[in-house]
N, C-alpha and C positions, 0 to 999 in steps of 0.2 A: 896406809894409803892417805895420800894427802888429798884433802878436799879442795876442789877447785872453786875458786871464788868467781861468781858471776858478776858481770857488769850490771849497773842499774838499768840500762836500756834493755838488756836481755831479760831481766826479771819482769819488766813491765810487759814485754812482748809475750812472754810465756803466760803471764796472768791474763792478758787480753785475749789470747788464743783460747784459753781454757773456757771462759764463759761463752765464746762463740761456738765452740764445739758442743757445749752443753745445750745451747738454744738451737741446734741444728734442726730440730723437729718443727719449730715454729717458723713461719715465713715472715721476713721483714717487709715492710711496706716499700714499694718501689719508688714512690714519689716522696722525696724528703723535702724539707723546707728549703734547702739550698737549690734543689732542682726546680721547685716551683718558682722561686725568685728568678732563676736563670731563664725559665720559659717565659715569664712575664716580661723581662727585659728584652728578650729576643722578639716577642710579639710587638712591643712598643716600637722597637727599631724598625721592624718590617712595615708597620703602619705609617710611621713617619717617613721612611724612605719611599714607600709606594706613593704617597701623596706628592712628595717632591718629584718623583719620576713622572707622574702624571702631568704636573706643571711643566716639567722640562720638555716632555713630548709635545704639549700644546704650544710651547714657545718655539720649538723647532718647526712645527707645522706653520705657525704664523710667520716665521723667518723665511721659510721657503716660498710662501705666498707673496711676501714683500719683495723677495729677490726676483720673482717672475714679473711683478709689477715694475720693478726697476728696469728689467731687461726690455719690457714693452715700452716704457717711457724713453729709454735710450734709443730704441729703434725709431720711435716717433720723432724724437729730436733730430736724429740722423736724416730722416726723410724730409723734415722741415728745412734743415740746412741745405739739402740738395735743391729743394724748390727755391729757396732764397738765392742760391747761386745761379739758378736758371734765370732769375729776374735781372741779372747783370748782362744777359745776352740780348742785344737789340732785336734779333730775329724773333726770339720768344716773346718779347714785349709787343712787337708788331702783330704776331699771330694772336696773342691774347686780346689785343685791342680790336682786331677784326672780328674775332669770335664773340667776345662779350658785349662790345658796344656797336658792332656792325659798322665800323669805321672803314672808309676807303681812302686811298691816296689820291692826290690831285690828278685828274685826267681819267680816273676810273669811274665806271658807272655802277652804282649799287642797286640791287634789285631786292625787293621784299616780296615773298610769296604770301598771298592772302588765301585763306581757305574759304569754304562756302559760306561761313558766317560773317565774313568780312574781317576776321581777326588774323594777325600774322600767324603763319604756319609754324609749327614747332620744329621744323627741320626734317620731319619724317614724311617725305613726299610720297613714298610708296604706300603708306598706310601700315597699320600694325599687322594686318594679315599677311602682307607680302614681305615684310622686313625679316631678316634672318634673326633667329632667336639669339639671346644673349650668350648662351653657352656654345653656339655653333661657330666654327671657323669659317672664314670667307671661302676657302677652297671647297669645303663641304657644301656650302650653299650653292657655289657655282656648279659643282658636280651634280647636285640635286636638280638644278635647272636643265642640265644636259640630259639626264635620265628622263626627266619629265617631257622634254621635247621629243625624245625618241619613242615614247610610249604611245600606245593606241589611244585615240580620243575616248573620253568617257561617254556613256550613253546619253546623259543630259546635254552634253555639248553637241552631239549629233542631232538632237531634236531641235536645236535652235538654228542650225544651218540647213538650208534647203538641199535636198538630194539632187545631184546633177547626173544626168544620163548622157552618154555620148551622142552627138548629133548624127543623123542619118547621112550617109554619103550622098553627095549631090553629083549627078551625072554631068559629063562635060557639055552636052548639047541641050539638056533640059534644065529648067530651073527647079525641078522637083527631085525628090530622093531617087536614087538609082534603083532601077528595077531590073532584076535579072530575068532573062528568058522572055521578055515582052518586046514588043516591036520598037526597036530603037533604030538609029541609023545603021544600017548594015545588018540588020538582022531580024 
């Protein structure tokens, strides 16, 4: 029988397996030096990427805030451009001059309403109690006055007005109230 020759890698493998099978009774430590270094590298990467992620999120939040400010500024610029375009209209200029400076055209008569203190009135001639509220539409105010006009008068309003009773009937021949059953002409 011829003896088969083993290759050098096979021999090493067989020798390496033999001591492992001999130490099968003792447990090997699970954390080796390579595993510890790998865990340390992974932890450093997680910490560095977490701080970078936090900075990125803060920058995205700041960018979105600035984008909303830009949108508001663009809307404001658009509104100002529209108002500037209105100033090219002579009717708008005339209306603003009348309102702001109380200007009148030749031939017109201007009036200024003075309140009880001798100061010019602020334009609210009805008073603050009777003026419609800022959130109320004109038609709601008008309908409210229709409803109030159709409602029964309040008790305190009745106390101020004198009570009127119907007048007695005056007879045709006498200057006094009509009496039934008493001696009148014909009866």
